[in-house]
N, C-alpha and C positions, 0 to 999 in steps of 0.2 A: 625558306631562306634563299635569297637570290645569289647566283654565282658572282654577281658584282661585288659582294661583300668579302670575297676571299681571293680574288684574282686581280693581277695587274699586268699590263703589257710590258714586255721587254723586247726591244728590237736588237737582234743579233744576227750576224752572218747570214743574211739573205732570208731570214724568216722572222716570225713574230712569236716569241715564247710567252706563255702566260705564267705569272708569278703567283705563288700561294704560300701561306704560312704553314710550316712543317711543325707538327706537334708530336712529342714522344708519347707512346702508349706502352702498356705492359700487360698484354694478354698472356695466357699460359704459353710456355715454351713448347714448340713443336719439335718432334723428332721423327716425323713421318717421311716417307719417300714417295715419289712419283704420284700414281693415281690416288693413293691414300691421302696425300697432302691436298690434292685438288678437291677431294670430296669433303675434307674436314672444314670446319668453320668455327670461329670464335663465337661467344655467346651473343654478341650483338650483330652478327652477320645473318642476313635474311635470304641469301641466295647463293648461287655458285660463284666461285672466284674465277675471275678472268686474268690469267697470269701473263705478264709481260716477260718474266724470267722465272723459269725453274729448270730442271734438268732436261726437259723436252724442248723441242723446237717451238717457237712462238711467232705470232704475226709481226710483232715489233722487235726491232733489233737495235742494240746500242751502236749506231753507225754514224750519227751526225756529229762529227768531231769539230769543235769550235775553239778559236776562230779558224785555225788551219792545221790542227793536230800537233803542233809543236808543244813540247813539254809534257806530253801525255803518253802513258802506256796502259794497256788494258789486257787482262787475262780473264776470259769468260769461263775457263775451266780450272779455276783455282780449287784444289782439293784440300786446302789447309783448314780443317775444322769448319766446314760450312755450317750455316745455321740449320739446314736440313738437306736431305738428299746427298748427292755426290759432289756438287760444285757450288761455288759462289763466284761472283765477279770481283776481281781485284783491280783497283785503280792505283796508278802512281802518277802524281803531279810533281814536275820539276820546276819550281818557281823561277829559277835562274834562266830558264829557256822561254818562258812566256809569262806576261804580267797577269793573264787570266786564261782559263781554259774550261771546257765543258764538253759533255757528250749528250746528244739527244737520242731518244729511242724512237726510231722512225719506222713507219709501216713498210714492210717488205725489205727493210734494211737499206733503203735509199730514199732520197728526197723526191717524192712523186706526189705533188699536190693534187693531181687529178684522181688519185686513188685514195679512198677514204674507207673507214671501218666504223660500223655502228656498234659502239660499246654497249648501248642499252640492250641490244639483242643478245649479246654475250652474257649479260647479267640477268636476263629476264626482268628487266626494269623498264620504267616509263619515265618520260620527262617529268621532273618534279620530285621523283623518288630520292631518298637519302642515299647518297653514293660517296664512297671514300676510295682513295688510292693509298695502299699500304705497302710498306717494305721494311726489311730488317737491314741494319747497317752497324758497322763497328769500325774503330780506328784506334790502334794502340798508341798512336801519337796525338790523338785528340784533334783530328782534322776538322776544320771549319768548312762546311759545304752548304751551298744554297740549292734547295730542291724546288722544282717547278712542275706544273702539270699542264697538259694540253698544248695545242696550238701550232700556229704557223700559217702560212698563206693558204687560203681556201679551207681552213679548219673550221669546224662548226662552233668552236669556242675561240674565235679569232681575236676579238678586241674588247672584252669587258674591262672595266676600270675598278680598282678596289684597293684592299689593304696592302700596304707596302710589304714586300717579301722580307723574310728574316733569314739570317744565317744560323745554321744549326751546328753546334759542336758535338761531334760524335763521341760516344763512350767506348772504352776499350772492349767492353762486353757487347754481345749482340743485343740490340734494342730495337723495338719496332717503332716506326714513325708513320704518320699519315697526313694526308691532305683532305680536307672536307670539300667535296665537289658538288654538294647538294645544290640543285637548281641549275647546274651547267648543262648546256646542250652537248651531249656526248654522241650525237647521231652520226657524226662524220669526222672522226678524229684522225688527223694526219700524223701528229707527233705527240705521243702519249705521256712522255716523261722526259725530264732532263735535269742535269745537275751542273753546278759551276763551282770553281775554286779560283782564288786569286792570291797573288804574291803577297799583298798587304796583310793577309790573314794567316800567313805561315810564319813559324818561328825564324828569327834571323839566323842565317848561317847553315840552314839545313839544305841538303842537296835534293831531297825528295820527301813528299808527304804521301802516305799510303792509307787507303781505306777500302773496305769490302762491303758488298751489297748482296742480298739474297732475298728470295721469296717476294718478288715485286708483283702486285696484283691490284686490279679494281674489284670492288665488291659492293653489293647493295646492303644497306643496314636496316635493322628494325627501326621503325619510326620512334618508338619509345626511347631508344638509346641514342638516336642521332643528335638530339639537342645537346646531350652531354659531350658527344664527340666534337661538335662545333665549338662549344664553350671551352673544351680542353685545348683545341687548336688556338683559339683566341687568347687564352691565358698564357700559353707557351709563347705565342707571338708577342704579347704585351711585355713579358719578362725580358725577352731578347731586345726589344726596342728600348726598354728602360735601362738595361745593362749597358747597351752601346751608348746611349745618351749620357749616362753617368760617367762612363770612361772618357767621353769627349769633354765633359765638364772638369774631370780631374786634371786634364791637360790644359784647359783654357783658363780656368778661374784661379785666383789667389784664395787660399783657404786660411781660416783663422779659428782657433779654438776659443770657444766662448762659454763662460759661466757668468751669470749676472754679478755686477760689481757690488750689489747690496745684499746678496744671499749669504747664508751660513748653514749649510746642510747639517752640520754637527749639532747645531742648536735648533734645528727645525725651522729656521728662518728663511722664508721664501722671498721672491721678488714680485712686485706688482707689474701688470702689463705696462704701466706708464714708465716704471724704472727700466724695464727691458727695452722699451722703445727708445728711451734716452741713451742707454748704452749703445745701441746699434746706430743711432744717429751720430754719436760721437765717433764711432769707427768710420762711418761714411764721410765725415768731415775731416778726417785725418789720415788719408792715404789708402782707404779701403772703399773704393767706389762700389756701390751696391751691385750694379749690373755685372761687375767683373770680380765679385767676391763671393765665396761660399762660406757658410757658417758650419762649424763642427761643434756639437754639444756633447755633454757627458751623461746626461740623464734626462728623463721626462716625467719626473715625479710630480703629480698634479698639485700637491700641497705646497711645493716649492716653486711653482710657476714654470717648471720645465716644459709642460705641455703647451704653453702659450708662445714659446719662442718661435716655432716654425711659422705660424700664421702672421706674427708681427714682422718677422724677417721678410716673408713674401710680400706683405703690403708695402714694405719700404723698398722693395725692388731688388733684394739680394738674390743673386743668380743661382745659388745652390744651397742644399741643406743635407748634411749627414746627421741623422738623429742618433744620439747616444742612448743606450738602454743599460743602465748600471747593473740592475738586478735582473738576471736572465731567467729566473725560475718562472714556471707557469702561474704560480700564485702571487707573483709580483704585481704591484699596481702599475708598473711601467709597460708590461707587455701588451695589455689591452689598449693602452694609450697609443703605443707604437702602431698597432694594427689600425686604430681609428684614424690617426694622422696620415697613414699611408693611403687609406681608402679615400680620404679627403684630398689627396694629391698634393700634400704640403711638404713632403720629403722626397729626396732623390735616392737615398740609401740609408741603411740602418747598421749601426755598430753595436753588436751584442757584447757587452762587458768591456772592462778595461783593466788590464793587469790582474785579472782574476786567476790565471794560471800561476803567475809569479807568486801571488800571496795566498794560493790555495783556497780561493773562494768557491771554485768549482773545478771539476776534472775536465780532461780533454773530451771525454765521451759526452759529458753533460753539455759542454760548449758546442760540440758538433751537432748534437740533437737540437739544441736551442736555435742554432743558426738555420738548420734545415726547416724547422717548424716556422720560423719567422719568414723565411723565403717563400715557403708554400702558402702561408697565410696572406702575404702582402704582394707577392710577385715583384718584389724589389731586390736590388743587389744587397747582399748582407755579408758582413765580415766581423772581425773582432780586432781589438788592439791589445798588445802586450809588449813587455820590454824586449829588446832585441835579443837577449840571451835565450828567450823562449822560441825563437824562430828556427831553431834546429829541429823542432817538431814538424813533421811533414804536413800535419793538419793545417797549419797557419799559412802555408804557401801553396797548397793544393788547389788548382783552379777548378776542381770539381766540387770542392767544399766551400771555398771562399770566392768572393767576387772581386776583391782587390786586397792588397797587402797594406797594413795600416800600423806600422811598428812605432814604438817609443824608443828613440835613439839618443841617449843622454851621455855626452862626453864628460860632464861634470862628475858623474858617479864612477868614471874610470880614471879619476885623479888627474885630469888635464888641468893645467894651471895657465896655459897660454891659449887665448881664444882662437888664434890662427891655427895652431896645431890641433885644437879641438875640432875645428871645422874640417881639417884634413882627415881626421879620424872618422867623422860622420860620412864624408865622401867615400872613403875606402870601404867602410862597413856596408854602405848601400850598394856599391858596385858588386861586392861579394854576394849580397842578398839577391840582387837582380839575377845572378847566374842560377839561382835555385828556384826561380818561379817564372811562369809565363804571364803572370798577372801584372797590371800596373801597380806601382807603389806610390802611396802618399804617406809621407812621414807624419804621423799624428802628433808626436811630441819630439822636439829637440829644443835646446835653449841654453841660456846662460843667466844666472841670477844677477841682479843689480846690487845686492848686498849679501853679506854672510862672512866669508873669509876675506882677507885683504885683497885677493885677486878678483873678487866679485864686486865690480863697480858699474855704475851706469855706462862708463866709457868702454869697459871690457865687454859689456853686454852688446853695445853698439858694434864693436869690432867683430865679435863672433857672428852676429847676424849678417853683417856686411860680407864676411867671408863665405858663410855657408850658403847664402842666397846666390853667390856667384857660381856655385856648382850647377850641374845639370839635373839636379833632382827636384822632385815635387815635394814641397815642405809646407805643412800648415804652420802658421805663426802660433807659437806657444809662449804665452797665452794672451788673450786680449787684455784682461784686467787683473791686477794683483788681487789675490784672495787672502785677506787678512786672517782668515780662520785656518788656513793651511799651515801645518808645521812639519818640516822635514829636517831632521838633525843630520848634519854632515860635518864630521870632524869637529864637533862641538858647536857648530854655528847653525842657526835656524835660517834655512834658505827657502822654506816653502812658500812664503808670501811674496817673493821678489822676482818671480819669473815673468810677470806681466809687462806689457808694453805701455799700459796706462795705470795710473794709481787708482785706488778705490774711489777717489773723488773725481775720476775721469780726466785727470791731467796727463797729457802725453809725456813720456819719458824721452831721454836722449835718443834712444833707438828709433823712435817714430820719426823724428825730424830728419834723420839721416836716410832712413829706408823708404820714406814715403815717396820720394822721387822714383826709386826703383819700382815700387809697387804701382805707381801711376803709369809707368811705361807699358805695363800689361803685355809684355812680349811673351808668348807661350814658350816654355822651356822644353828642350828636347829631353827624351827619356829613353832608356835602353830598351823598353818594351814596345 
């Protein structure tokens, strides 16, 4: 495997740093000190470790402060529960003082391009051997850090071109990370390691973001295990690429909740590919331009045609796809479909379940496990959707368990009779929710029925959406087509079939004619995250 596949050049502060994908690993926890740790090795390590940092002095030192040292503090003798030994390195980045910052581990603790070190000799390795750079890190505040390896002027690994580097979010607990450097020329390394942080990836309003590093070393790997290490790095990198891309789409696209106009899940009646295509073309012709619109589905049951929606939407040019999985159990016929569609590159993210906690279809632990499994299987962002009252549960807003927040926020069920006041309640509810999470929020459902009680009319539906879309929140349109099979009793009235923006025969309702202009403007909305 060539080094070109894992590194990329980054020009900064008088040198050239090489970028690589950082992957998390979980070898057995070490509790050794000094020489014991240096002699120890994980099962996949084939030679001695060459430490850049442990409790003893090292050839490389974290001395290359970039761009000018502002906004950074470093303590190389932090004794607060190090991963092993006596000390770890503690870093503090103050985003108000610098838009970005980083530190490079330079040979002899100073920038001396004429002085190089042959890392191969330290590892008893040869060019072409499988080599990794490993370290342990933690951050109670979940710091986002970009890790790199190699490089600088006159470095033996100066200018390969390859995979785009990824940002890594650190766990509060010690976790090991690694860079696969197989195939790289390590015969004359000037700058062996560096890390970066930036203001844009820090929580708003914080004065400082802290993280710790320990047990930083190069090591040769057994050939039989090296392929798995490389794949692990690529998988981790792929996930972070997809997560970031999806978050960008959340901000850029207009999203709409879609169920086929001709389906009836209760009766086992599905939709044909032709009917789905006609539905989506109707949206495209009435205020939802495909390249600026994302589709949100509720399920992917094959017999109902749900598995066909992503491919049809992609062919028609729709810009995003959040795939719904209604039944989250392993024996569901939807979970293998979701994995297949993810492998085919047809979806951007997956929603496991909808209002299942509210209606006791599954427990929090079952949901958590299902989300984790789907993320591990697909390497895509995964979340769930539930009614806003359930979002007091930490699971639903935890950025280590979910990849975005996707609530159903319905003012109608809170007895609002005025559409403007209902929109104000949605706005205030979401402001409070944003304070409890670091994740982006996309409201999966909010709306106003066009018939039911006297206050539910096509005009009041139009007024509600006009008001709520004027807020600063990201909102999926709920929902594309009226679903005649849905029945929701509210104060004696059946409102279930009247949430849609289009009738079952695909005719636009009043809300479409008013809001299509706003949707066509396609101006990205600000969000608090």
